[in-house]
ZAMARGU-4260 file (C-alpha; in steps of 0.2 Angstrom, whole numbers, plus 5000, padded with zeros to 4 digits):
<rodrens>
0) 4886/4971/4926 | 4873/4968/4939 | 4872/4982/4953 | 4883/4979/4968 | 4874/4992/4979
5) 4868/4979/4991 | 4886/4973/4995 | 4892/4977/5013 | 4907/4987/5015 | 4918/4984/5030
10) 4922/5001/5039 | 4938/5005/5048 | 4928/5003/5065 | 4923/4985/5059 | 4941/4981/5055
15) 4946/4987/5072 | 4934/4976/5080 | 4942/4961/5071 | 4958/4964/5080 | 4975/4961/5072
20) 4993/4958/5075 | 5001/4944/5085 | 4988/4944/5099 | 4975/4938/5087 | 4984/4921/5086
25) 4980/4908/5099 | 4991/4906/5114 | 4993/4887/5113 | 4994/4874/5099 | 4981/4862/5107
30) 4964/4871/5103 | 4951/4862/5094 | 4951/4874/5079 | 4969/4872/5074 | 4973/4865/5057
35) 4969/4869/5039 | 4977/4875/5024 | 4976/4892/5014 | 4981/4893/4996 | 4984/4910/4989
40) 4984/4913/4970 | 4995/4927/4965 | 5002/4933/4949 | 5019/4938/4957 | 5032/4930/4968
45) 5045/4938/4979 | 5061/4945/4973 | 5070/4938/4988 | 5066/4935/5007 | 5079/4946/5015
50) 5069/4960/5023 | 5082/4974/5022 | 5083/4972/5003 | 5066/4966/4998 | 5058/4977/4985
55) 5041/4968/4981 | 5024/4968/4989 | 5024/4949/4987 | 5040/4948/4996 | 5034/4958/5010
60) 5018/4947/5012 | 5029/4932/5015 | 5041/4941/5026 | 5028/4948/5037 | 5023/4930/5041
65) 5040/4923/5043 | 5049/4937/5053 | 5043/4949/5067 | 5042/4968/5070 | 5046/4974/5087
70) 5028/4981/5088 | 5014/4980/5076 | 5003/4994/5070 | 4984/4993/5072 | 4970/4994/5059
75) 4968/5013/5062 | 4985/5015/5055 | 4989/5028/5068 | 5008/5033/5065 | 5010/5047/5078
80) 5017/5041/5094 | 5016/5023/5099 | 4997/5022/5105 | 4992/5013/5089 | 5004/4999/5091
85) 5003/4982/5100 | 5018/4971/5106 | 5026/4959/5094 | 5044/4953/5096 | 5045/4966/5110
90) 5033/4963/5124 | 5034/4980/5131 | 5045/4996/5129 | 5050/5011/5139 | 5053/5029/5133
95) 5067/5039/5140 | 5062/5055/5149 | 5068/5066/5134 | 5060/5054/5121 | 5076/5052/5112
100) 5078/5033/5116 | 5067/5018/5119 | 5071/5002/5128 | 5063/4987/5120 | 5061/4972/5131
105) 5061/4957/5120 | 5049/4942/5123 | 5061/4929/5132 | 5051/4915/5124 | 5055/4921/5106
110) 5064/4908/5096 | 5071/4908/5078 | 5064/4894/5068 | 5080/4884/5070 | 5077/4884/5089
115) 5090/4898/5094 | 5083/4911/5106 | 5080/4929/5099 | 5091/4941/5108 | 5095/4960/5108
120) 5110/4957/5098 | 5099/4952/5083 | 5090/4969/5084 | 5107/4978/5084 | 5113/4967/5070
125) 5097/4971/5060 | 5099/4989/5061 | 5117/4989/5057 | 5114/4978/5042 | 5100/4990/5035
130) 5112/5005/5037 | 5127/4997/5030 | 5131/5005/5013 | 5136/4988/5006 | 5118/4982/5009
135) 5110/4996/4999 | 5094/4995/5008 | 5080/5007/5005 | 5077/5007/5024 | 5093/5017/5026
140) 5084/5033/5022 | 5068/5028/5032 | 5079/5024/5048 | 5090/5040/5046 | 5083/5047/5062
145) 5090/5032/5072 | 5107/5036/5079 | 5111/5019/5086 | 5105/5003/5093 | 5113/4995/5108
150) 5110/4979/5119 | 5112/4983/5137 | 5108/4965/5141 | 5102/4950/5131 | 5084/4954/5131
155) 5084/4973/5130 | 5087/4983/5114 | 5089/5002/5116 | 5086/5013/5101 | 5093/5030/5101
160) 5086/5044/5090 | 5094/5059/5083 | 5079/5070/5086 | 5062/5069/5093 | 5049/5066/5079
165) 5030/5062/5079 | 5033/5047/5069 | 5050/5041/5076 | 5042/5025/5084 | 5032/5021/5068
170) 5048/5023/5057 | 5057/5010/5067 | 5043/4998/5071 | 5033/4998/5055 | 5048/4995/5043
175) 5061/4985/5052 | 5059/4966/5052 | 5071/4958/5064 | 5083/4946/5056 | 5095/4932/5064
180) 5112/4938/5067 | 5119/4920/5067 | 5112/4917/5050 | 5117/4933/5041 | 5133/4939/5049
185) 5143/4928/5038 | 5135/4934/5022 | 5142/4948/5011 | 5130/4962/5013 | 5132/4966/4995
190) 5127/4949/4990 | 5112/4946/5001 | 5100/4943/4986 | 5110/4928/4981 | 5113/4921/4998
195) 5104/4905/5004 | 5094/4915/5016 | 5086/4924/5001 | 5076/4909/4997 | 5076/4899/5013
200) 5076/4911/5027 | 5075/4908/5046 | 5064/4920/5055 | 5055/4921/5072 | 5037/4923/5065
205) 5022/4912/5065 | 5026/4903/5049 | 5042/4896/5042 | 5047/4893/5024 | 5046/4875/5019
210) 5050/4876/5000 | 5050/4888/4986 | 5049/4882/4968 | 5052/4898/4958 | 5037/4903/4947
215) 5027/4889/4954 | 5024/4888/4973 | 5030/4895/4990 | 5025/4885/5005 | 5024/4890/5023
220) 5021/4879/5038 | 5015/4885/5056 | 5031/4886/5067 | 5030/4877/5084 | 5047/4882/5091
225) 5038/4896/5101 | 5021/4890/5107 | 5015/4908/5111 | 5014/4913/5092 | 5008/4896/5085
230) 4996/4900/5070 | 4979/4892/5069 | 4982/4887/5051 | 4994/4873/5047 | 5000/4878/5030
235) 5000/4893/5018 | 5004/4891/5000 | 5007/4905/4988 | 5004/4898/4970 | 5011/4908/4956
240) 5000/4911/4941 | 5007/4919/4924 | 4994/4933/4925 | 4980/4940/4936 | 4966/4932/4926
245) 4974/4915/4928 | 4976/4918/4947 | 4957/4923/4949 | 4952/4907/4938 | 4961/4896/4950
250) 4951/4903/4965 | 4934/4902/4955 | 4938/4884/4950 | 4941/4879/4968 | 4960/4876/4966
255) 4965/4890/4977 | 4957/4899/4992 | 4960/4918/4990 | 4964/4931/4977 | 4966/4948/4983
260) 4962/4959/4967 | 4945/4954/4960 | 4941/4965/4945 | 4923/4973/4945 | 4918/4963/4930
265) 4922/4947/4940 | 4912/4951/4955 | 4896/4943/4949 | 4905/4927/4946 | 4911/4927/4964
270) 4894/4931/4971 | 4887/4916/4961 | 4899/4904/4967 | 4893/4896/4983 | 4911/4891/4988
275) 4917/4909/4989 | 4913/4925/4998 | 4917/4942/4992 | 4927/4952/5005 | 4927/4971/5002
280) 4940/4981/5012 | 4945/4999/5014 | 4961/5002/5004 | 4975/5015/5005 | 4976/5017/4986
285) 4969/5031/4976 | 4970/5035/4957 | 4970/5051/4948 | 4973/5060/4931 | 4990/5069/4934
290) 4994/5084/4924 | 5013/5087/4920 | 5015/5106/4925 | 5032/5107/4916 | 5035/5106/4897
295) 5045/5091/4894 | 5054/5099/4879 | 5059/5116/4886 | 5058/5114/4905 | 5047/5129/4906
300) 5029/5129/4912 | 5018/5117/4902 | 5009/5127/4888 | 4992/5120/4894 | 4994/5114/4912
305) 5005/5128/4917 | 4989/5138/4918 | 4980/5135/4935 | 4963/5141/4927 | 4964/5128/4913
310) 4968/5114/4926 | 4953/5120/4936 | 4942/5120/4921 | 4947/5103/4916 | 4943/5097/4933
315) 4926/5105/4933 | 4922/5098/4916 | 4924/5080/4924 | 4909/5071/4930 | 4919/5061/4943
320) 4905/5053/4951 | 4899/5046/4934 | 4917/5040/4931 | 4918/5031/4947 | 4901/5023/4946
325) 4904/5017/4928 | 4921/5010/4932 | 4919/5002/4949 | 4900/5002/4953 | 4900/5003/4972
330) 4918/4996/4974 | 4926/5013/4975 | 4922/5030/4982 | 4926/5047/4975 | 4943/5053/4979
335) 4943/5070/4988 | 4962/5074/4986 | 4979/5066/4986 | 4975/5055/5001 | 4967/5039/5006
340) 4951/5040/5017 | 4959/5026/5027 | 4973/5036/5033 | 4974/5047/5049 | 4979/5063/5038
345) 4963/5061/5027 | 4950/5075/5027 | 4934/5065/5023 | 4923/5080/5023 | 4934/5090/5010
350) 4923/5096/4996 | 4931/5093/4978 | 4929/5106/4965 | 4912/5104/4958 | 4906/5096/4942
355) 4901/5112/4933 | 4903/5112/4914 | 4897/5130/4912 | 4910/5137/4923 | 4923/5126/4914
360) 4918/5133/4898 | 4919/5151/4905 | 4937/5148/4912 | 4943/5141/4896 | 4936/5156/4886
365) 4944/5168/4899 | 4961/5159/4896 | 4960/5163/4877 | 4955/5145/4872 | 4940/5149/4860
370) 4929/5137/4851 | 4931/5135/4832 | 4918/5130/4819 | 4922/5112/4823 | 4918/5115/4842
375) 4937/5112/4847 | 4946/5125/4856 | 4961/5135/4850 | 4972/5149/4856 | 4982/5159/4843
380) 4979/5145/4831 | 4986/5131/4842 | 4973/5118/4846 | 4969/5113/4864 | 4975/5095/4863
385) 4986/5084/4873 | 4990/5066/4876 | 4985/5055/4890 | 4995/5040/4894 | 4987/5024/4902
390) 4993/5007/4906 | 4984/4995/4894 | 4985/4981/4907 | 4973/4991/4919 | 4955/4989/4913
395) 4949/5001/4926 | 4961/5015/4920 | 4957/5011/4902 | 4939/5013/4906 | 4942/5030/4915
400) 4952/5036/4900 | 4938/5034/4888 | 4926/5043/4899 | 4938/5057/4902 | 4941/5059/4884
405) 4922/5060/4880 | 4919/5073/4894 | 4934/5084/4889 | 4927/5083/4871 | 4911/5091/4877
410) 4920/5107/4882 | 4931/5108/4866 | 4946/5099/4872 | 4954/5085/4861 | 4963/5071/4871
415) 4973/5057/4863 | 4973/5041/4874 | 4990/5033/4873 | 4990/5015/4878 | 5006/5008/4885
420) 5011/4992/4892 | 5015/4994/4911 | 5034/4995/4909 | 5032/5008/4896 | 5019/5018/4906
425) 5030/5017/4922 | 5046/5023/4911 | 5036/5038/4904 | 5028/5042/4920 | 5043/5042/4931
430) 5053/5050/4917 | 5040/5064/4916 | 5039/5062/4897 | 5020/5064/4897 | 5006/5077/4896
435) 4994/5069/4907 | 4993/5052/4915 | 4980/5041/4924 | 4990/5035/4938 | 4988/5025/4954
440) 4996/5028/4971 | 4997/5017/4986 | 5007/5026/5000 | 5013/5019/5016 | 5003/5026/5031
445) 5016/5039/5035 | 5012/5057/5036 | 5028/5061/5027 | 5028/5060/5009 | 5036/5069/4994
450) 5023/5063/4982 | 5015/5081/4980 | 5028/5092/4989 | 5040/5103/4980 | 5055/5092/4986
455) 5048/5078/4976 | 5047/5088/4960 | 5066/5087/4958 | 5077/5072/4952 | 5073/5056/4961
460) 5057/5062/4969 | 5040/5055/4967 | 5031/5071/4962 | 5031/5066/4944 | 5019/5080/4939
465) 5031/5093/4946 | 5018/5102/4957 | 5026/5116/4967 | 5017/5127/4980 | 5027/5134/4995
470) 5011/5136/5005 | 5006/5118/5002 | 5023/5113/5008 | 5022/5123/5024 | 5006/5115/5029
475) 5013/5098/5025 | 5029/5102/5035 | 5019/5109/5050 | 5007/5094/5050 | 5021/5081/5050
480) 5031/5090/5064 | 5017/5091/5077 | 5013/5078/5091 | 4995/5084/5093 | 4984/5074/5081
485) 4971/5087/5081 | 4983/5100/5076 | 4991/5088/5063 | 4974/5086/5055 | 4971/5104/5054
490) 4987/5107/5044 | 4983/5093/5032 | 4966/5099/5029 | 4973/5116/5024 | 4986/5107/5013
495) 4972/5097/5005 | 4962/5113/5002 | 4977/5122/4994 | 4981/5108/4982 | 4962/5105/4978
500) 4961/5123/4972 | 4977/5122/4962 | 4971/5107/4953 | 4988/5099/4948 | 4978/5083/4946
505) 4960/5077/4945 | 4957/5065/4959 | 4946/5051/4953 | 4943/5036/4964 | 4948/5026/4980
510) 4946/5008/4974 | 4941/4996/4988 | 4951/4980/4990 | 4940/4967/4983 | 4945/4949/4987
515) 4938/4932/4983 | 4940/4921/4998 | 4934/4903/5001 | 4919/4902/5012 | 4926/4890/5024
520) 4939/4902/5030 | 4938/4914/5045 | 4949/4929/5041 | 4950/4942/5056 | 4963/4955/5057
525) 4964/4962/5039 | 4971/4979/5039 | 4969/4993/5025 | 4988/4993/5021 | 4990/4974/5023
530) 4976/4962/5022 | 4988/4948/5027 | 4992/4956/5044 | 4981/4945/5055 | 4984/4929/5045
535) 4991/4920/5060 | 4974/4921/5068 | 4964/4915/5052 | 4956/4898/5054 | 4946/4884/5046
540) 4933/4877/5058 | 4934/4858/5059 | 4916/4856/5052 | 4920/4866/5036 | 4937/4858/5031
545) 4940/4850/5014 | 4953/4838/5007 | 4967/4850/5006 | 4965/4855/5025 | 4970/4837/5030
550) 4988/4836/5039 | 5002/4833/5026 | 5005/4816/5033 | 4987/4811/5030 | 4987/4817/5012
</rodrens>
């Protein structure tokens, strides 16, 4: 693959300059740059379009265009307090003196797509629907700090909290999309996924659903019931492909305008296509080799990975820079720990454990794993060997697996690569029936996560390698409870230092989001967590329009 080192990489500051949120959209529908069509090629479609129960990223992409949040997070993804948010459905808000309630003043011009005004009663209903046990919404846990929501008047929604928390505003505004009471109040909360609104929702956002043909296409049109939020584009199509390669091929062939996950080996094809441009964005994903610290058969410490010195040795035996460069070229950076550099809790200066094969060999010798005549290590006659599960559908992770296997072999460790289809990989990983696994994690921007905390090592948690360290937990807890962002970063830096030294995983790469986008499109407002966040402000200049940009009536 040709070198990609000349490719520009948008920084977070550049993203911030692009703007985002509803204010990026034009204020009136009569500007000269209005019009145009965006066709997004995707290998997945939504499970449903009822925000409290949607469980797919593809569903959230559509819902963020059809519905509104009370406020929208900015590109810096600042989750502490409300300074990082801009108005959306609420045009302003006022905190109570004790910070235990917030009065949201709704935009009086906001309308549902059927023309009904959006009112505070809709906010109250949305909260109650999410918390109703019959709904079985994953938001119920996220919103557990909200005590109640009331409507003092038709345009004021007051939210009461159980306790003061640094992320109390974020937990409400980031996750809760407001839905129409008059549409959903007659539906059985336990059957929302099969209700008419699941496929033909009515929202208040910049786009409305026109049609949804399963496994084929979902069409949105710019809504005009509220002129303030009229999107620049006329239409957005999500065309569903049977697999990622077909989705990319549609963009390369000019049948679609955007594909969000270009593989490194396809980058030259995008660069050679005059109709396309390559967009490389910061991402909040990181991938890593996770060690299972618990023996899956006995429940006791793993015979290999239960030893901290062995984990550190394997980490120092790994030339991570080479792995990242060989897998992604310049389309990823070295991961420094269990965090994304795009998040506020990141420590971008944290020094990883060094690549030092001599020290790795010394540590393994000291742990009793000695080399035999075949150069492989054994202890008490037991070979130092383990399995490494990898999803076969991920070419990048398969490439990393081969490189890791080769590098471990150099220090006398025998690794068996176990390729699984994605469903089998997920089942084994979440079921903790593995020795080591090349995994990938894309967290929400919250400072609260159980992915590496001891609490997540138990049943139902996301700490699938079962890492436990009380000192690490204490720093996470302290960092998530402070309102001072400087103090918060200090606690997280100490947490990342602890887990780096414990080496429960080998942090590999932070892949960038690599997108193929038609050159005629102007695409401001992309966020690291949601590239589609500013889509209402995207446009197609009149001079660059092609046949599919013509109004529907003219085609």
